[in-house]
C-alpha positions in Angstrom: -40.3 -43.2 71.8 -38.4 -43.5 68.5 -35.3 -43.9 70.9 -37.1 -46.8 72.7 -38.0 -48.5 69.5 -33.8 -48.2 68.3 -32.7 -49.8 71.6 -35.4 -52.4 71.5 -34.1 -53.2 68.0 -30.6 -53.3 69.0 -31.4 -55.7 71.7 -33.5 -58.0 69.9 -30.7 -58.1 66.8 -27.9 -58.7 69.3 -29.9 -61.5 71.0 -30.6 -63.1 67.7 -26.8 -63.0 66.9 -26.1 -64.8 70.3 -28.9 -67.4 69.4 -27.7 -67.9 65.7 -24.2 -69.1 67.4 -25.8 -71.6 69.3 -26.6 -69.7 72.8 -30.1 -70.5 74.5 -30.9 -67.2 75.9 -33.7 -66.2 78.4 -34.3 -62.4 77.1 -35.5 -59.6 79.7 -35.8 -55.9 79.0 -38.8 -54.6 80.4 -41.1 -54.0 83.6 -44.7 -54.2 83.7 -45.6 -50.6 82.9 -43.3 -50.5 79.9 -45.1 -53.5 78.2 -48.2 -51.1 78.0 -45.9 -48.8 75.8 -44.0 -51.3 73.9 -45.9 -54.9 73.8 -42.9 -56.1 71.8 -40.5 -56.0 75.2 -42.7 -58.7 76.4 -39.9 -61.7 75.7 -39.1 -64.2 78.3 -39.5 -62.5 81.5 -41.2 -59.1 83.0 -40.2 -57.4 86.0 -43.3 -57.0 88.2 -43.7 -53.0 88.8 -46.3 -50.5 89.1 -48.8 -52.2 86.9 -50.7 -54.6 89.4 -50.9 -51.8 91.8 -52.8 -49.6 89.0 -50.0 -47.0 88.6 
């Protein structure tokens, strides 16, 4: 889980730099199941996967 957090931090830092440079981003880095483990991944979009099926 520590590696996951590191990857999320890298992604959000990179996105912030792009936004600071004037880009309007739509961020996406998770499926619905991952949002249960890492709620901070709920950004602009979430891929619907196993969660609606109760898996």
